[in-house]
DSSP file (Angstrom, degrees, kcal/mol; ACC not computed):
  #  RESIDUE AA STRUCTURE BP1 BP2  ACC     N-H-->O    O-->H-N    N-H-->O    O-->H-N    TCO  KAPPA ALPHA  PHI   PSI    X-CA   Y-CA   Z-CA
    1    1 A M              0   0    0      0, 0.0     3,-0.0     0, 0.0     0, 0.0   0.000 360.0 360.0 360.0 148.0  -13.8  -19.7    1.8
    2    2 A D        +     0   0    0      1,-0.0     2,-0.3     2,-0.0     0, 0.0   0.269 360.0  59.6-119.8  13.0  -13.6  -21.4    5.1
    3    3 A A        -     0   0    0      2,-0.0     2,-0.4     0, 0.0    -1,-0.0  -0.992  57.3-159.0-140.2 146.5  -12.5  -18.7    7.5
    4    4 A V        -     0   0    0     -2,-0.3     2,-0.5     2,-0.0    -2,-0.0  -0.985   7.8-156.3-123.8 139.5  -14.0  -15.3    8.5
    5    5 A V        -     0   0    0     -2,-0.4     2,-0.5     2,-0.0    -2,-0.0  -0.942   6.5-163.3-111.9 133.8  -12.0  -12.5   10.0
    6    6 A E        +     0   0    0     -2,-0.5     2,-0.3     2,-0.0    -2,-0.0  -0.971  10.0 177.8-120.0 125.7  -13.6   -9.9   12.1
    7    7 A I        -     0   0    0     -2,-0.5     2,-0.4     2,-0.0    -2,-0.0  -0.883  18.9-141.8-120.6 155.0  -12.0   -6.6   13.0
    8    8 A T        +     0   0    0     -2,-0.3     2,-0.3     0, 0.0    -2,-0.0  -0.959  32.4 150.1-115.4 138.6  -13.3   -3.6   14.9
    9    9 A M        -     0   0    0     -2,-0.4    -2,-0.0     0, 0.0     0, 0.0  -0.984  51.3 -70.9-153.8 170.1  -12.5   -0.1   13.9
   10   10 A D     >  -     0   0    0     -2,-0.3     4,-2.3     1,-0.1     5,-0.2  -0.292  41.0-128.0 -59.8 145.4  -14.0    3.4   14.0
   11   11 A K  H  > S+     0   0    0      2,-0.2     4,-2.9     1,-0.2     5,-0.2   0.866 108.0  52.8 -71.6 -36.3  -16.9    3.8   11.8
   12   12 A E  H  > S+     0   0    0      2,-0.2     4,-2.3     1,-0.2    -1,-0.2   0.923 110.3  48.6 -59.4 -43.0  -15.5    7.0   10.1
   13   13 A M  H  > S+     0   0    0      2,-0.2     4,-2.8     1,-0.2     5,-0.3   0.961 111.0  49.9 -66.2 -47.8  -12.3    5.1    9.3
   14   14 A L  H  X S+     0   0    0     -4,-2.3     4,-2.8     1,-0.2     5,-0.2   0.934 111.7  48.9 -54.4 -50.0  -14.3    2.1    7.9
   15   15 A D  H  X S+     0   0    0     -4,-2.9     4,-1.9     1,-0.2    -1,-0.2   0.926 113.7  47.0 -58.2 -42.4  -16.3    4.5    5.7
   16   16 A A  H  X S+     0   0    0     -4,-2.3     4,-2.4     1,-0.2    -2,-0.2   0.921 113.4  46.0 -67.6 -43.5  -13.2    6.2    4.4
   17   17 A V  H  X S+     0   0    0     -4,-2.8     4,-2.2     2,-0.2     5,-0.2   0.866 112.5  50.3 -69.8 -37.5  -11.3    3.1    3.7
   18   18 A E  H  X S+     0   0    0     -4,-2.8     4,-2.2    -5,-0.3    -1,-0.2   0.885 112.4  48.8 -70.1 -34.6  -14.3    1.4    1.9
   19   19 A E  H  X S+     0   0    0     -4,-1.9     4,-2.2    -5,-0.2    -2,-0.2   0.902 109.4  52.9 -61.7 -43.7  -14.6    4.6   -0.2
   20   20 A L  H  X S+     0   0    0     -4,-2.4     4,-0.7     1,-0.2    -2,-0.2   0.954 114.0  40.3 -56.9 -53.9  -11.0    4.6   -1.0
   21   21 A Y  H ><>S+     0   0    0     -4,-2.2     5,-2.5     1,-0.2     3,-0.6   0.872 110.9  56.4 -70.7 -34.7  -11.0    1.1   -2.3
   22   22 A R  H ><5S+     0   0    0     -4,-2.2     3,-1.6     1,-0.2    -1,-0.2   0.895 105.3  54.7 -59.0 -38.4  -14.4    1.5   -4.1
   23   23 A S  H 3<5S+     0   0    0     -4,-2.2    -1,-0.2     1,-0.3    -2,-0.2   0.703 107.0  52.5 -67.1 -17.5  -12.7    4.5   -6.0
   24   24 A M  T <<5S-     0   0    0     -4,-0.7    -1,-0.3    -3,-0.6    -2,-0.2   0.280 123.5-106.6 -97.7  10.1  -10.0    2.0   -7.0
   25   25 A G  T < 5S+     0   0    0     -3,-1.6     2,-0.2     1,-0.3    -3,-0.2   0.740  89.5  74.1  71.1  24.9  -12.4   -0.5   -8.3
   26   26 A T  S   <S-     0   0    0     -5,-2.5    -1,-0.3    -8,-0.1     2,-0.3  -0.778  75.3 -97.1-144.0-166.2  -12.2   -3.0   -5.5
   27   27 A T     >  -     0   0    0     -2,-0.2     4,-2.2    -3,-0.1     5,-0.1  -0.771  24.4-116.2-119.9 164.5  -13.3   -3.6   -2.0
   28   28 A F  H  > S+     0   0    0     -2,-0.3     4,-2.1     2,-0.2     5,-0.1   0.858 117.0  56.0 -63.7 -37.5  -11.8   -3.2    1.5
   29   29 A E  H  > S+     0   0    0      2,-0.2     4,-1.8     1,-0.2    -1,-0.2   0.910 107.7  45.5 -60.6 -47.4  -12.2   -6.9    1.9
   30   30 A E  H  > S+     0   0    0      1,-0.2     4,-2.4     2,-0.2     5,-0.2   0.875 107.6  58.6 -68.1 -35.6  -10.2   -7.6   -1.2
   31   31 A A  H  X S+     0   0    0     -4,-2.2     4,-2.7     2,-0.2    -2,-0.2   0.923 106.8  49.0 -55.3 -44.2   -7.6   -5.1   -0.1
   32   32 A V  H  X S+     0   0    0     -4,-2.1     4,-1.9     1,-0.2    -1,-0.2   0.892 109.2  51.0 -67.5 -35.5   -7.1   -7.1    3.1
   33   33 A R  H  X S+     0   0    0     -4,-1.8     4,-2.1     2,-0.2    -1,-0.2   0.868 111.5  48.3 -65.0 -35.1   -6.8  -10.4    1.2
   34   34 A I  H  X S+     0   0    0     -4,-2.4     4,-3.1     2,-0.2     5,-0.3   0.934 109.4  53.8 -68.6 -44.3   -4.1   -8.7   -1.1
   35   35 A F  H  X S+     0   0    0     -4,-2.7     4,-2.1     1,-0.2    -2,-0.2   0.891 110.7  47.6 -54.6 -40.5   -2.3   -7.4    2.2
   36   36 A A  H  X S+     0   0    0     -4,-1.9     4,-2.2     2,-0.2    -1,-0.2   0.907 111.8  47.6 -72.9 -41.0   -2.3  -11.0    3.4
   37   37 A R  H  X S+     0   0    0     -4,-2.1     4,-2.7     1,-0.2    -2,-0.2   0.943 113.2  48.2 -59.3 -48.3   -0.9  -12.4    0.2
   38   38 A E  H  X S+     0   0    0     -4,-3.1     4,-2.3     1,-0.2     6,-0.3   0.863 109.3  54.3 -67.5 -34.9    1.7   -9.8    0.0
   39   39 A S  H  X>S+     0   0    0     -4,-2.1     5,-1.6    -5,-0.3     4,-1.6   0.955 111.7  43.6 -59.0 -48.3    2.7  -10.5    3.6
   40   40 A I  H  <5S+     0   0    0     -4,-2.2    -2,-0.2     1,-0.2    -1,-0.2   0.896 114.2  51.9 -67.0 -37.7    3.1  -14.1    3.0
   41   41 A R  H  <5S+     0   0    0     -4,-2.7    -1,-0.2     1,-0.2    -2,-0.2   0.923 118.5  34.8 -61.3 -44.1    5.0  -13.4   -0.3
   42   42 A C  H  <5S-     0   0    0     -4,-2.3    -1,-0.2     2,-0.3    -2,-0.2   0.533 108.4-118.8 -91.1 -13.0    7.5  -11.0    1.3
   43   43 A G  T  <5S+     0   0    0     -4,-1.6     2,-0.3     1,-0.3    -3,-0.2   0.762  84.7  16.3  78.4  25.3    7.7  -12.8    4.6
   44   44 A G  S   <S-     0   0    0     -5,-1.6    -2,-0.3    -6,-0.3    -1,-0.3  -0.962 115.0 -17.1 168.0-160.3    6.4   -9.9    6.8
   45   45 A M        -     0   0    0     -2,-0.3    -9,-0.1     1,-0.1   -10,-0.0  -0.479  57.9-130.8 -73.1 136.4    4.5   -6.7    6.4
   46   46 A P  S    S+     0   0    0      0, 0.0     2,-0.3     0, 0.0    -1,-0.1   0.230  90.1  42.9 -76.7  20.1    4.6   -5.5    2.7
   47   47 A F  S    S-     0   0    0      2,-0.0    -2,-0.1     0, 0.0     0, 0.0  -0.960  95.7 -99.7-154.0 165.8    5.7   -2.0    3.9
   48   48 A R        -     0   0    0     -2,-0.3     2,-0.1     2,-0.0     0, 0.0  -0.797  38.7-149.9 -97.3 107.6    8.1   -0.7    6.3
   49   49 A P        +     0   0    0      0, 0.0     2,-0.3     0, 0.0    -4,-0.0  -0.434  21.3 176.3 -71.9 146.5    6.3    0.3    9.5
   50   50 A T        -     0   0    0     -2,-0.1    -2,-0.0     2,-0.1     0, 0.0  -0.992  37.0-153.5-148.4 153.9    7.7    3.0   11.6
   51   51 A L        +     0   0    0     -2,-0.3     2,-0.4     2,-0.1    -1,-0.1   0.356  68.2 106.1-104.8   4.2    7.0    5.1   14.7
   52   52 A V        -     0   0    0      2,-0.0     2,-0.2     3,-0.0    -2,-0.1  -0.704  60.5-146.7 -91.2 129.3    8.9    8.1   13.5
   53   53 A N    >   -     0   0    0     -2,-0.4     3,-1.4     1,-0.1     4,-0.3  -0.627  26.0-114.2 -87.7 154.7    7.0   11.1   12.4
   54   54 A W  G >  S+     0   0    0      1,-0.3     3,-1.8    -2,-0.2    -1,-0.1   0.892 118.4  58.5 -52.7 -41.8    8.4   13.3    9.6
   55   55 A E  G 3  S+     0   0    0      1,-0.3    -1,-0.3    -3,-0.0    -3,-0.0   0.737 102.1  55.7 -63.9 -22.1    8.8   16.2   12.1
   56   56 A D  G <  S+     0   0    0     -3,-1.4    -1,-0.3     2,-0.0    -2,-0.2   0.483  83.5 109.5 -90.0  -2.2   11.1   13.9   14.3
   57   57 A L    <   -     0   0    0     -3,-1.8    -3,-0.0    -4,-0.3    -4,-0.0  -0.483  66.2-130.7 -78.5 144.4   13.5   13.2   11.4
   58   58 A T     >  -     0   0    0     -2,-0.2     4,-2.4     1,-0.1     5,-0.2  -0.409  30.9-103.6 -81.4 164.6   17.0   14.8   11.6
   59   59 A P  H  > S+     0   0    0      0, 0.0     4,-2.6     0, 0.0     5,-0.2   0.869 125.2  53.4 -57.1 -35.1   18.4   16.7    8.6
   60   60 A Q  H  > S+     0   0    0      2,-0.2     4,-2.6     1,-0.2     5,-0.2   0.894 105.3  52.4 -64.4 -40.6   20.5   13.6    7.9
   61   61 A D  H  > S+     0   0    0      2,-0.2     4,-2.1     1,-0.2     5,-0.2   0.947 111.1  47.4 -63.4 -45.7   17.5   11.3    8.0
   62   62 A V  H  X S+     0   0    0     -4,-2.4     4,-2.8     2,-0.2     5,-0.2   0.947 111.0  51.7 -56.1 -49.3   15.8   13.6    5.4
   63   63 A E  H  X S+     0   0    0     -4,-2.6     4,-2.3     1,-0.2    -1,-0.2   0.907 109.7  50.3 -60.0 -41.4   18.9   13.7    3.2
   64   64 A N  H  X S+     0   0    0     -4,-2.6     4,-1.9     2,-0.2    -1,-0.2   0.881 110.8  47.8 -63.3 -38.9   19.0    9.8    3.3
   65   65 A K  H  X S+     0   0    0     -4,-2.1     4,-2.6     2,-0.2     5,-0.2   0.915 110.2  52.0 -70.0 -41.2   15.4    9.5    2.3
   66   66 A V  H  X S+     0   0    0     -4,-2.8     4,-2.2     1,-0.2    -2,-0.2   0.895 109.0  51.7 -63.4 -37.8   15.9   12.0   -0.5
   67   67 A R  H  X S+     0   0    0     -4,-2.3     4,-2.4    -5,-0.2    -1,-0.2   0.904 110.1  48.5 -59.0 -43.1   18.9    9.9   -1.7
   68   68 A R  H  X S+     0   0    0     -4,-1.9     4,-2.4     1,-0.2    -2,-0.2   0.939 110.8  49.8 -62.8 -45.3   16.8    6.8   -1.7
   69   69 A V  H  X S+     0   0    0     -4,-2.6     4,-2.6     2,-0.2    -2,-0.2   0.897 111.6  49.6 -63.8 -39.1   13.9    8.4   -3.6
   70   70 A N  H  X S+     0   0    0     -4,-2.2     4,-3.1     2,-0.2     5,-0.2   0.922 109.3  51.5 -64.8 -43.7   16.5    9.8   -6.3
   71   71 A A  H  X S+     0   0    0     -4,-2.4     4,-2.1     2,-0.2    -2,-0.2   0.914 110.4  48.7 -62.8 -41.6   17.9    6.3   -6.6
   72   72 A D  H  X>S+     0   0    0     -4,-2.4     5,-3.0     2,-0.2     4,-0.7   0.945 112.3  48.9 -59.9 -48.7   14.4    4.9   -7.2
   73   73 A I  H ><5S+     0   0    0     -4,-2.6     3,-1.2     1,-0.2     5,-0.2   0.950 112.9  46.3 -57.9 -50.6   13.7    7.6   -9.7
   74   74 A E  H 3<5S+     0   0    0     -4,-3.1    -1,-0.2     1,-0.3    -2,-0.2   0.846 112.4  51.7 -63.1 -32.8   17.0    6.9  -11.6
   75   75 A A  H 3<5S-     0   0    0     -4,-2.1    -1,-0.3    -5,-0.2    -2,-0.2   0.539 115.8-115.6 -83.8  -6.8   16.4    3.1  -11.5
   76   76 A G  T <<5S+     0   0    0     -3,-1.2    -3,-0.2    -4,-0.7    -2,-0.1   0.810  77.1 129.7  80.9  27.6   12.9    3.6  -13.0
   77   77 A R      < +     0   0    0     -5,-3.0     2,-0.3    -6,-0.2    -4,-0.2   0.145  50.8  83.5-100.6  23.8   11.1    2.3   -9.8
   78   78 A V        -     0   0    0     -6,-0.3     2,-0.3    -5,-0.2    -9,-0.0  -0.971  57.1-172.0-126.7 136.7    8.7    5.3   -9.6
   79   79 A Y        -     0   0    0     -2,-0.3    -2,-0.0     1,-0.0    -6,-0.0  -0.921  27.4-111.3-126.5 153.4    5.5    5.7  -11.5
   80   80 A T     >  -     0   0    0     -2,-0.3     4,-2.6     1,-0.1     5,-0.2  -0.237  39.9-104.8 -68.6 172.8    3.1    8.6  -12.0
   81   81 A S  H  > S+     0   0    0      1,-0.2     4,-2.4     2,-0.2     5,-0.1   0.893 123.4  52.1 -66.5 -34.9   -0.3    8.1  -10.3
   82   82 A D  H  > S+     0   0    0      2,-0.2     4,-2.1     1,-0.2    -1,-0.2   0.886 112.0  45.2 -67.5 -41.8   -1.9    7.5  -13.6
   83   83 A E  H  > S+     0   0    0      2,-0.2     4,-2.2     1,-0.2    -2,-0.2   0.889 113.3  49.6 -64.3 -42.1    0.7    4.8  -14.5
   84   84 A A  H  X S+     0   0    0     -4,-2.6     4,-2.6     2,-0.2     5,-0.2   0.906 111.6  50.6 -67.4 -40.8    0.4    3.2  -11.0
   85   85 A A  H  X S+     0   0    0     -4,-2.4     4,-3.1    -5,-0.2    -2,-0.2   0.948 109.7  49.3 -60.9 -49.7   -3.5    3.2  -11.4
   86   86 A A  H  X S+     0   0    0     -4,-2.1     4,-2.6     1,-0.2    -1,-0.2   0.899 111.3  49.3 -57.6 -42.5   -3.3    1.6  -14.8
   87   87 A I  H  X S+     0   0    0     -4,-2.2     4,-2.2     2,-0.2    -1,-0.2   0.941 113.3  46.7 -65.5 -45.4   -0.9   -1.1  -13.5
   88   88 A L  H  X S+     0   0    0     -4,-2.6     4,-3.2     2,-0.2    -2,-0.2   0.923 111.4  51.3 -58.9 -46.4   -3.2   -1.8  -10.5
   89   89 A E  H  X S+     0   0    0     -4,-3.1     4,-2.1    -5,-0.2    -2,-0.2   0.944 110.1  49.8 -58.7 -46.7   -6.4   -1.9  -12.7
   90   90 A A  H  X S+     0   0    0     -4,-2.6     4,-1.8     1,-0.2    -1,-0.2   0.888 111.3  48.2 -61.2 -41.5   -4.8   -4.4  -15.0
   91   91 A R  H  X>S+     0   0    0     -4,-2.2     5,-2.4     2,-0.2     4,-1.2   0.912 111.1  50.6 -60.6 -42.9   -3.7   -6.6  -12.2
   92   92 A F  H  <5S+     0   0    0     -4,-3.2     3,-0.4     1,-0.2    -2,-0.2   0.911 109.1  51.4 -55.6 -43.4   -7.2   -6.5  -10.6
   93   93 A Q  H  <5S+     0   0    0     -4,-2.1    -1,-0.2     1,-0.2    -2,-0.2   0.852 116.8  39.3 -68.9 -37.0   -8.7   -7.4  -13.9
   94   94 A R  H  <5S-     0   0    0     -4,-1.8    -1,-0.2    -5,-0.2    -2,-0.2   0.565 111.2-118.0 -83.8 -11.4   -6.3  -10.5  -14.3
   95   95 A G  T  <5S+     0   0    0     -4,-1.2     2,-0.5    -3,-0.4    -3,-0.2   0.706  70.7 135.5  77.3  18.3   -6.5  -11.4  -10.6
   96   96 A Q      < +     0   0    0     -5,-2.4    -1,-0.3    -6,-0.2    -2,-0.2  -0.894  19.5 163.5-102.3 127.7   -2.8  -10.8  -10.1
   97   97 A F              0   0    0     -2,-0.5    -1,-0.1    -3,-0.1   -59,-0.1   0.269 360.0 360.0-126.4   9.9   -2.0   -8.8   -7.0
   98   98 A S              0   0    0     -7,-0.1    -2,-0.0   -61,-0.0    -7,-0.0   0.385 360.0 360.0-129.2 360.0    1.7   -9.5   -6.4
């Protein structure tokens, strides 16, 4: 590697995120590399950032979210946590992160 990235964060947050990724069989550093690859692959953040809190949603917003979730379920785009963990573990073992 020819570049080093340095970030500053709260010690408790760092400890928590390192423990999270350790429990997933990887490291926080690898998670950052995965985030970077996914950002490049999708041409932006690999998730939809928002400033809206759940409590700020209108009943119509909630209904729209529920509709989208139901569509994902019907289309088979939803996995149990065990299924998702198995998929991620297989990708980590093969070095495939996208």
